[in-house]
N, C-alpha and C positions, 0 to 999 in steps of 0.2 A: 436714703435713696430712693430710689427711680424706680418699680420695679419691672419685674421685665414683661410680664402679664398681670394684666387686674382684670378677672370677671367680675364684675357689682348684678346684683337684683334680676337670679338669674332665675327666670320659671319657666316649669315644664308639666303641663296633665295631660298625662292618658283618658282621653273621658270625661267624668265626670272627678277624675282621681288625683287629685294634687300630688305629683312626684318630688318636683323641685318648688321652694317655695321662697325664693328671695336669695338667692345663696351667693355667695360672695369667697374666689377664691387670690390669692394672689399668690405670688413665683416671681423669684426675684433668680439675678443669673445668677451663675458658681449657687449655687443649694438644690438642695435636696429636700425633699417640701416631700412627709407626709401624710396623704389622707386614709383619712379611720374612721370607721360607726361598721354598727349593725350590718347581717344582710337586711340589702331595699328600706335601708336606711338616704338610697341617691348615689351613693359614688357611680356605680355600673350606668347609670343614664345622664351625670357629668359628662366621665369622658366621653360620650360618644355625638354630647356635646363635642365637644374640644375637639373631635378628629371628621366631624359630619356627617357621622352616619342617623343624628339626630336632630331635628330639627329645636330649637330655643323656643316656645312662647310667644319669651322679649326676656333681655338682657342687653344689657349696658360691657362696652371689649374698649379697652385702652393696648397699646404696649407700646414700651416705650414715656410710658406721657403722652402717647399721640390718639384721640381715639380714635377710633375705628373698630366699622363692626368685624366679627371672629370670620365669616366669611371671605371678608379685603383679608385679612389679614394672611389666611390659607392662598386663600388664591396669586397675590402676591413677591410668595414665595416665605413674605417675613417673617411668616412662622412655621418653620422648618420642625417637623416633627416624625416620629417615630411610639411605635406602639411593640411592648414586650408583651405579653401576655405567658402566663403559667404555659400555656398547649405550646411544642413547639413544630408544627409544622412543616418539620424537617420535610426534602424529600430522601430517606434513608438512600434509595441507589446511586442515586450523586457524589460528586463531591464534596471535601469544605468548600472548592473553591466553587464549584457552578452553582451551590444552596449560597453562596453570598453575593455570589452578579443577577441572583433573580431580579428580575422586574429591573432589570437594570443592561445597558449598550455592552452586548458584548466587546472586550478587543475580538478584532482580527489580522488578519494577512489576505492580498491579497483583493476585498472587500469580500469574501467567500468563507477563507476558514475561520475557522476561531484560533485567535495566540495564545496559545496551551503557558509558553515563556508568560509571555504579557500578562498573562490570564492568574497566575503565583504568583507571578512578582503586587501585582496591585491588594492580591490577597494576603500575603507578608506583611507589607505596609500595612492596611487594615491595618489584620491584627497585632498588630506592632506598634501600634499609636492608641493598643487598651492594654500592651504588656504584653502580650499573649507571646510566644516564640514557638511552645512547644507543641503547634498544633500541624499537622504538615496539610497543604492545600489542597495535595492530592486522594487525598485518605476517603474515605466514604463517609459516608456524613453515622452510617450505621457499625460501625465501627468506634467512634464515640460518646466519650458517658452522654450523660444527660447536665450536668457542665458544662464541660465543651462545648454539648449545640447549641446549652444558653447563648456560650461566648461568640461561637456562627454569629448566629443571629444580632446580637448585640453588638460582634467588627461588620458588617451588611454594613449600618449608615456612616462607616468612615470610608466608604470604598467613592472615594473621590479624588480629581487630578491635585488636590491644593494639600493634601494629606491630613486636613481640617474634618470636624465632625458634620456632616450634613446636614443636621437638624439642631436645634439650639432646642427645644425641645424633647424630652424623653418619657415618657407615661409604662413605670412600668407598674404593670397589675401582674400579683401573688407569686414573682418567679423564682423565688424560691420553695417552692411549693414541693419541689422533687426532687429535689437535692440533698446532695452530702452537705454536712458543713465542713468540707474541705472545696467542697469544687462554692459554699455560697461565700467564701471569704475570698474569692477568685473571683465569681460575679461582683463581689463589693471594693475589691482594690480597683477590676474597670468603671466602679463606680464612682469613684474619688479620682482619676482619670477624667472621665468625665468634666468633675464639678471645675478641676482645672485648668480644665479648657473657656471654663465659666458657659457653660451651658447648665442648662436648669430641668431635673428630674424631677416626676412627681411621680410619690411611693407607693403604691395601695399595696396594704399589708393586716390579715392578720394580726400580727406576730408581732404582740409587745416591742420584745426582746431586741427583733429588727429596727424596729420603729425606733430605737429609743441608740441604738448601737449605732443606727447611718446618718441621722435626720440632723437637717438643723430647724426645722420647722415643722409643726401640727396643726392643722384641721379635722377638726370631728365635727359630720354630721349625724344627725339620730332626727327618721321622719321630713327627708328633706330640708332642715333648719341648719344653719352652722348654728353648735351649739359651743366650739373653738377651734381659736389658731392663737397659736400662740411658740415662741423658743423653744424645742425640746430641753433648755440646762433649766427650764423655769418653772418645767413639771415632773412630775413624779406617776406614777402606771395608773396608780390609784383613780388619781385625775380623769385622766384621760378616760380610766372605763367606765365610771361614772358620769361622764359623757358622752358617750356613747350608749350605754344604759339605758341613762335618765333616772337612775337609783343608786343609793348608797350601798359601794361594795364591802358588807363586813369581811366579809372572807372569801378569796381566790375560788380557795379549794376546801371542799367539805371536809368536816373530825372524820374521825375513823369513828367509826359505831360499832362498841361491843366486846369480844376478847376473842381471839384469835384463837378456832378449833382447835383442839392436838389429832382432833384426825387428820389423817390424811387422806388428799383426793385422788390423787395423781402422784407418783413418780416416773421420772426416768433415768434408765440408767445405759451408761454408755452409748448414747444414744451418736448412731453415724449415716454418714451418707455421702453423698460426691462433696458436700457443702461445709459436713454438720459434726468433729470430728473427738468423739467419744462426752458429749452430754451430758452433764448431771443434774438432777432436781428435785425435790418437793414441793408438789402442793397441797395446804390444808384447805380443808373449805372455808367456805364463807373468807380468804385471803386474797386480797389483788396481789399478780405479782408481772411486778415489769422486765420487760427486753430492754435492754438499754445497748447500739455498739453502732457501729458506721454504717449505713448504704452498704449492704451490698457480704454483710458482717454472717451472717445467717440467720437473722433473728426472723425474718419472716419463714425462714427459710422452717424455720418449730413448730410455726404456727400450720403450715403448710404436712409438711407432714403426720401434726397430729391430726389435719383435716381429716386425707387417710389418704393427698394425691402424691404422696412421694415413697420409692421404699425404702425399707431403711432396715440395722442391724443395731438389735440392744434389747433391750427390759422394758414393758409401758406399764401398770401396771395402773387401773382406772375400780379404786375406793376397796383395795384390799384381790384383787383379781386378775390375773393377764389378761393384759389390750389389747387385739392386733384394730386400729383405725381405719372403719371400712367407710367411705364416699356416703352410699345410701345407707347406709344405718345408723351416717351418724347424726340427726336427730329424732331418731327415734327412738337411739338411749340416750334423750335428753342432756343432748351440746348443741352447742351453738356456737356461731363467728361469723363476725363482719370484717371480709371485706378491705380492701387500703383503697381500693378504686368504686368505689358506691355507684357510682354512677359507668361503670363498665363490667363490675363482677355481681355487684347485689341488688339491682336495681332496676325492673321494663321501669323505663322512664314513663313510656305511654297508655300501661296502665293508673290503675286508681289502687288509693291508697288503699284500699279495703284488700283487695287481690293483691299485692308487693307485700302486706303483713303476715300473711294466711299461707305464701305459694307453700311450703315449704309441708306444710300442717294436711293442703286439702287429702289427701287421703283417710283421715285422720276422720270424717264432716261425711263420707259418700255412705250412699245407702249397699244394698248388695245388687241391687243392679246402676252401682255408678251414680247416680244420683243425690246433687250437696244438696245440703237443707240451707235455701237463701241466708231468710230469718236469726237461724243461729252464726253463722257465717255473718252477717251481718251486726248480730247483737256482739259477737268475742271483738269484728275490729271496732265498734264503737270502746266499749272497756281500755284497747291496746292504746287506745287513739288519744282517751282521757289520761292512763296512765301514765304516757312518755310528754303530754300536752304540747300535740304538735300543735299546729300554728296555723290556722287555714280555713277554708271555707265548709269541709267535712271529710268523709273518709272514703266521697266518688271522685273528689276531685285528684288529675290524672298529675301520676308521681314530679314530671314534667317540671308542673306549677310553682312549686315550690323552690325555698332556698336552701343551699346549700346543711344549714340548722337541722331543720325540716328534714330534711330528706335523711339527713343520721337518725333520725328521729326514729323514724319510719323503722327504721331498721335494728334501731334498740325490741323496739315492739314488736318484731318479728320475734329476733333474739330470744326476747325471752317471754313470751308468747305463754312455753310448756314449763316454766318458771328451769329453767338446766340447770342439771348440777357441772357446767363448767361450761362458761364464757371465753371463747381467743378476737381476742380482740388484736384489728391491723394500723393505729395511724386512725385512734377512732377520732382524734376533731381536727385531722387536720384537712381546712378552706371551708371552716368557722368563723366565728365569732368568738366572741370574746364572752358575751350574755352568751350564745350557744356551747359556750365549753364549758359556759358555768354547771350549766343545765345538763350537761353525760356526766359529767362527776360524779353532778349528784343520780344521775341511774343510777351506776357503774357503782358507787356507796350502797345503793337503793339493795342495785342483783347482790352487793357481799354480802349486804346484813341479812339477807334472804339466804343466807349460804348459802351461793354463787360461786362456786371459785374462778375467778376471774383472770389471765395472762395476758397482760398487756401490752403489744409494740410499740412505742414512740421513740421518734424523734426529736418531739421537745425535753429538753431534761426535767427542768423546773416543773413539769407533771407527774413524773415518775415517782 
């Protein structure tokens, strides 16, 4: 069978640092191809070369058996591509139809006015190609959930008069990162329709369960090289993880250590607010308690309430004493929180690792003049860096220069800086690769082993 697209000997360096070293990628029509690798493996660079945002130092390209340059393939229209990222980038105040037509010629009346009826019809046809009939073209994007917004984004590739896909290749980069299970299932159904129409899908994800659920073949990159390319049905998750990390995986989840303490740290009784209805649970010292549920079910609302950012009724006790959460005193009470969106809610991206590590504790180090002991802060930051095993150049490195997994480790360094009594985690492994996930699991286990009680929200039932 002749591949739809075959890239070989893809080379790319930044200065003297090689990023892609002879990478090969083979895509067939009507196939969903999974692309995996740890952060820094070269996936993003390869995708940027595919899209034309980066030029390879060298590569060989063939389409349907015909040799040509990648630039020629894109320029001739033979390689129609659409890139679907986890960031939605929708314009919230515009309608579904208007978002669907962004960058395209709008239908007009008298060559002046937008033909709203024709616009709605085009939208309905495009969405119907993906089996989507429940979305009103006139509805504002702000009224849709994340899953439906992603479907609209995917549907925009079908706005052509022939009713056929406008692209032959769809590159999906972590499209389910912020979706609920039901929304993810809708997206996968849309992928199957694309596949049936002969389209090729390159699916990039850190989620092994998704990769094994929907892909036909899997390619793995490590350190800019291919380490695996095989049919999915011939592989096991363990094999893929070992190809990504370069080491044998003896245990994906670290084992429990020690005996659970009988001492209750946190008791929650009849917790109520706008989203919570009489919630009850207890959390022991050194225990890890998982909160499961669909998006919007109130999981994160529990954490936000305990953080002190939500009004509530009910009874909370901490170490046997009545407790009223207050955000201003949260860290002072030896409590800690890692938010769901690390980049927008947890980190100051243009600041250093050191600054991000000790942000909540700066007031503990200043003297009566407000001056900070730089040497002591540096020492504590280096200790935190070593404790969580951040991979980078040092504590003076800017946060934005780190991979997602290492950014998350910096948040763990901050959260465990003061040996907290209670650690609240909201999706702690979202958007990080398999190797980094294992390290994060170990950090969670380490904290619980030291007596910290952990309350953890996750969409990944396997890790709970």
